[in-house]
N, C-alpha and C positions, 0 to 999 in steps of 0.2 A: 736693161741688160739681167739675167738671172743670174740668184746669188750662186756664189759654188756652193757645190755639196758632198765634195770628197777630198776635204784635204784633212791626212791622217797624220798624226805628229807621234812621235816616238823618240825615242834614246838610241845611240850608236853604243852597242855595248851591252850589259845586262845593267840597269838599271843598280845603284852601289846600293841601297836598301833591301831588295831582293835577302830573302830570308837565308836561304840557302843556296848550295851552288848548282851549276846547269844548267842549260837553254831553256826547258820547258818550265821549270823552276821563272826563269826571269822573264815567260811568259806571261804568266800567273799572274807574276807581278803588275807590270805592264797591264792587265787588263783591272788589277781592282787600283791603277794610279789614274785611272778612267784613261790614259792612254788607246792609244789603238795599230802601232806599229813599235817595231822591235827590227835595227839592223847587227843581223850576228858581225862580229868580227873577229876573225880568221886573218888576223892579219899580219901575224908569224907563220903560221901555216897550215893545210888542213889537215886534220888528226880527226878523224871523226866515224865511225862506223857507221853504215848501212841502216843499224837496229836502232841506232841513235836519232838518227837524219826521219827514221820513221815516226819515233816519238814527237820530237819537235816539230812535222806535218799535222800529224794528228792534236798536239797540243795547241796547236794556232789555230786550226779549223774551230775545233772544239768553245775557243774562246774569242774567234773573231778580229783575231789580230794579223795581219800582213805582215810579212817578212821581206829583207832585204839583208844581202851578205856584202863585208867590204872582205875585199880579198885580200891576198898579203899582200904589204906594204914591197917587195922585190921585186914588182913585175915592170916592165918597159918596152914598151913595144919599140924603141930602139934601141936595143941592147948592141954592142961594140963586136963581142964574138957570138962564136956560131953556138958555143955550152952555154954561155948567158943566157944567149935567145934562148935555146932547146928549156932553158931552167923557166924561164918568163913563161914562156906558153905552158909548162908542167901547172905554174899553179894559178895561172888565169882558169886553165881549163877543170882542174883540180876545184878551183873553188864553185867555178858553174852545174859541174856533174854532182857532185855534193849538194852544191844549194839546192839545186831542182830536186835533189833527192829529199829536201827537205821543207819544199812548199815552198821554197825564194824564187821567186824569178828575176828580179833588179840586182847584178850583180855588177854592186863597184870597184874601179880600181884604179891606180894614180896609173896614166899612161904614160909617162916616161920624162927623160931629160934631151935637151937639144944636143949635148956633146957638141955644144958651137958648133952645129950645123946648120945651113942654111934652112929655113923655116919648111919653104917647099918640101925641099928636101925630105925631112922629118916626115911633113903632113903626108908625102906618096906612101914612105917606109910603115909606118904606122895605119895607113888605110889599106896599104895589102897586108898586111900580120892580119888585123882585125877580120879581113873577108875571107880570107885561111879558117880561122879560129871559128868563125858563129858558120863556117862550112863545113870543120868537123862536127860541132854542136850540132847542127840540121840534123847532119848523118845519123846520128846517137838518138833523137828524137828527144835532147834537151831543148826544151822551150823554155830560153828565157832572153833576158835583154842584158846585155853589154853595155855599163856603162859608166866610160871616162868620165872621171871628177876633173873639174877643172880647177887649179894650182895657184896656189900663194906665191912662186916664186916666179919670177920671171924668167930666170932659166932650167925654170921646168916646161916643158910643152904640156899643152892645155886650157891656153886662155880659150877665151868663151866662143869665139869664130872657130877656132880650131876642134873644142866639143859638138859643135850644134855643126860644124860640117860634118864628123863622122858621123854622126847619127843620121843626117841628109844621106850620104854616099853608101854609107853600107848598113841593107837591110840586118836585123837584128841587133842594133844601135841606138842608145837613145842617151841625154845626156844627165848626166850628175852634175849639178849648179852648187857648187861652194860658196853662199855668196861672202862669207866671212874670205876667203879664199880671194876672190875677186876685188876685196877691198885690202887687203892686205897687197897681192901682185902689185900694184900701184905704187907703193912705198911711202904717197905725198900726203895720204890723207882721205884723197879723193874716193871716187864710186862709194860714196856716201847721203845720198840723197833720192828724194823722192823721183825726182825728174833721171837720173841715174838707173834707178832703178826701172824706171819705167823703160826708156833707150834700152834695156837688157832684154826685157821680156816684150818689145817689140820687134828686139832683134831673133828672138825662138822663133815669132810668128813670121818675120820674113821667111826665113829659111827651114822654120818645121811646118810651117803653116797654122791655121786656128786648132788642128787637130796636138798637135806640138804643146800649147799651153794645157791639155787636158790631159797628158801622161810626162809628167814631171818628179821628178825625185830633185828634195834640195838638200844639203848640208847646211846648218845653223848653229854659231857659234861666235861669243866674244873673241876679238884677236887682239893679238901685241906683233905689232910688224916695226922693221926697220927698212933704211931705201933700198935696202933690198930683195922687202916682200917678209914673207911670215914668217914670225921670230916663234910664236905658240898660243894654244887657246888659253883664254883667259875667260871667268866668270864675266855674265851680262855688264853687272853693275861696275868691272874695274874696264869697261872697253870703251869707246869712241862711238860703234858700230850703232847706226840709227837704226834699230831694227824696227822700231813702231813706224815706220815709212814707209820701212822695205813691206812689211804685212799690208800694207794700206796700199801699197801695189797691188799684192797679190789679189786682196780683193776686187780692185780695180778693173784687171786682167782676166776674172773669171779661173785663175788656174786651178787645177785638179794634182794629185801624186798624195807623194809622201812629203815628210818632214822631219828628218832624223837629227838630235840634235850631238853635239859633241860637244858640252858644256866639262872642264876638269871637274875633278872632286874636290871639297864634297856639294858641288854647285849642277850634279848632273843631273838629279832629276827636277831641284827645285828650277832651274832656267829651264827645261823643256815644258815644264808646267806652265811658268812664264809665258813664255813665247804663244801652247795653247791658248790658255786665258786672253791675253792680252789679244787674239785676233779675235777672240770668239767675241766678244766685248766690243773692239772693230765694226766686227759684222753686226751682230747687234742694233750699235747704232745704226749703222750705214742702211740696214733692210727693215730689222722690227720685226715687225709681224706679219714681215711679204712671205715670207718663207712658203716655198710653194707644198702641195700635202705631198707626203713620200718622199721628201727631202729628207737627207739627215747629213750634218754637219761635222759631230764632236759625237763623242759616249756622252750619255745621259747623266 
């Protein structure tokens, strides 16, 4: 098996050690930390000028940092009134349009709620809505991937199969797999072994093909949960999540893409660097000097 050569690690939101405010400064700091990705957290609203977007794009290109956007939380593909649906559409479209101008291609969003409706009904509505929105973006020349995120509560639309099937069924859609959310969603401590992580990656391959393993976007963190699912993010050293086994599964399946870490302050940077360093250590142990000429794993 060829060693994976394109996993990029970074933070969700500006690293808390960034010395000055603003996304360009955060990008420069990401580079100094030896990371390669920044997920810009426009989670409350999208209020950024075209000029600022151009500055973000130029700074990221200068420093070789890839970008994704976390769209506002208040998006729901299954909104229950016309007015709520209109506002939800506007938020997702704004994140995609401005994100594209800022040089990001991946637009992460929370897909919504079941509202006690049948899963098949909610899936059909979400699929229809995403076909509509991706069509609008294509007509405008906005070349992005909308990435619905796997959610951490069973009441929320967005289990692994739903996210993968939307990615299969709608052009312009790809998954954001939040591994801590999948662990918390069970509520019973399961989805926390190498075998279960491998099974999830097999589902990616089954639904999206081998190419699906080469275009992935992950969220990572420690997480606290109840029987109802996600409670809150916690530092890795306070969590029961067996992230080393997950990283080994990534290696064994040759996944490629980006890993955005959502650790709470003040562990934001430390946990991101720990995950990247642990992955590199596992990679070195598995592949050693077998790295092919020209391959690039992590920032030197």
